[in-house]
N, C-alpha and C positions, 0 to 999 in steps of 0.2 A: 504191419508187424514191426515192432520196435526192438532193435538189438541194443542191449545194455550190457556193459562189462561190469559185473558186480565184483566187489572185492573178494567174495567167496570164490568166484571163477578164476580170478587172477592169483589169489593167495592159495598155495597148496602146501605150505610148510607146516611143520608141527609147532606146538607152542614153545618148545625149547629152542628150536631154530629161529622162531620169530623173536624171542627175547634176545638171543645172541645177535641176530640181525640188527635190531634196534640199537643195541649197545655199540656194535661195530660201526654202524652208519653214523651214529651220533659222534663217536670218537673221530672217525675219518672226516666227516663233513665239517666238524669244527676245527680240525687241524689243517686240512688242505683246501676245503671249499670247492672241490672238483667233483662235478656230477658224474664224470666218466669213471672215477674211482668208485664212487658209491654204486653206480650201475654194475660195475664189474663184480663187486662184492655181492650185491643183490642177486646177480645172475648165478654166482657160484652157490650161494646158500639156498636160494629158493627156486632156482631153475625157471624164473619168470621174466627177468629182464634180459632179453637177448641182444639188445643194442641200445645205444644212447641217441637222444634227440636234442635239438636246440629249439627254443621257441622264444619269441619276443614280440612285443606290441610296438608297431611302427607309427602309432598315432591314428591309423585307420583300420588296419587289419592285424590279426595275430599271424605271424609267419612261423610255420613249423617246418623244420628241415631235419633230415636224417641221411646217413651214408650207407645204411644196410639196404641192399637191393634184393627184391624177390627174384626167384629163379625157378627153372624147371617147368615141366608140363602142367603141374598142378597149381601154379601161381594164378590166383584169381584177382589180386589187386591189393591195395592198401586201404585201411580205414583209420581215421583219426578220431580220437576220443578226448573228451574234456570232462572234468568233474562236474557233477550235476549241481553241486552247491558251491558257493564261494567260500574261500578261506577254510576249506576242509579237504585236505589231501587224501583222506580216507573215505570220502563220499563215493557213491557209485559213479561210474563213468558213462556218459551218453555218447552215442556216435554223432560227430559233428561234420564228418567228411567221409564220403564213399563214392564209388564210381556210379552207383545207381541211387535213385531216390528211395532209400530204404527206411527213412525216418520222416515223421511229420513234425518233429520238434522245431521250434522257432529258430534254434541255433544251428540247424543242419544246413550244410552246403553240399549239393551234388556236384561232383567234379570228375568228369570223364577221364582226366589225365591220371587219376589214381588207379586206372586199369593197367598202366604200363610199368614194368619193372624198372625202367630207367628214370621214373619220376622220383624226385628226392625232396620236393617241397610241396607245401600246401598253404594257401592263404585263406584264413578263416575270417570272412567278412561279416557274418551275422552273429557275432559274439555278444555276450553281455557288456554293459557299459562300465560297470565298476566291480571291483573285487579281485581277489587272487584266485586264479584257476590253475589246474594242473592238466597237462596234455600228455597223451601217449599215442603211439602209432602201432597198429597191428598189421602184420603181414598175413594175408588171407589166402588159404589154400582150398582148392576144390577137393571134395571127398569123392572117391570113385563110386559109380553106381553100375547096376546091371542094365545098361541101355539096349543091349542086343538080345536080351532074354535067354542067355545061355546058362543062367544060374550063378555066374561069377561077377563080383563087383570089380570089374577091370576096365571100365570105361569112364571117361569124364563126361559130366552132363553138358547139355547145350549151354552156351554162354548167354543166358537170359536172366532177367531180374528175378523171376519166380524161383529158378534153380539156385540163383546166387544166395538167396535167403535160406533155402532149405538144405542145400548141400555144400556149404562152406564152413570152415572153422578157422579160428585164429591159430596159426602155426607158430608165430613168434610175436612177442609183445615187447615194446621198448620200455626203458625206464621212463620216469616222468620228468617233465620240464615245467617249471613254475613261471607263470606269467601274471604280472600285475596290470590290471586295466584301470 
């Protein structure tokens, strides 16, 4: 099963807010050049960017870092996403990093450290060789299930790959970070 973050899933704002968002982001990004300001505005207007990330290409790997940590009993890990197409910020995002091998994509890296809330970096080694790509980080949460058969969804599922795919969701998504390869 392939988990893909489509822009439909990420974008939930109305057309009016989207237009306002584009105008404000253009104005702020051309005057300050600061992604943190853009992410803050994006978060207020669209309720989609919960935190900022940094990403850069070090000549071998793309290094993605963030400062937002997952917390609580429902924390299931982090997932790292990259645009599916080069030079297109609005392309669908594919999963390129997760704690379990949830993708068969050539660009996917399984990284067990993404399970831990104290993990704040990811090294993407199987990335494309050229182009501009955009990265995002998702904080993943378990959805409660009725594991004990009492009719109430008040239990977390077993921490296993099959349950990870079927009973998790993205609880927060970062703003994007641009990387030129």
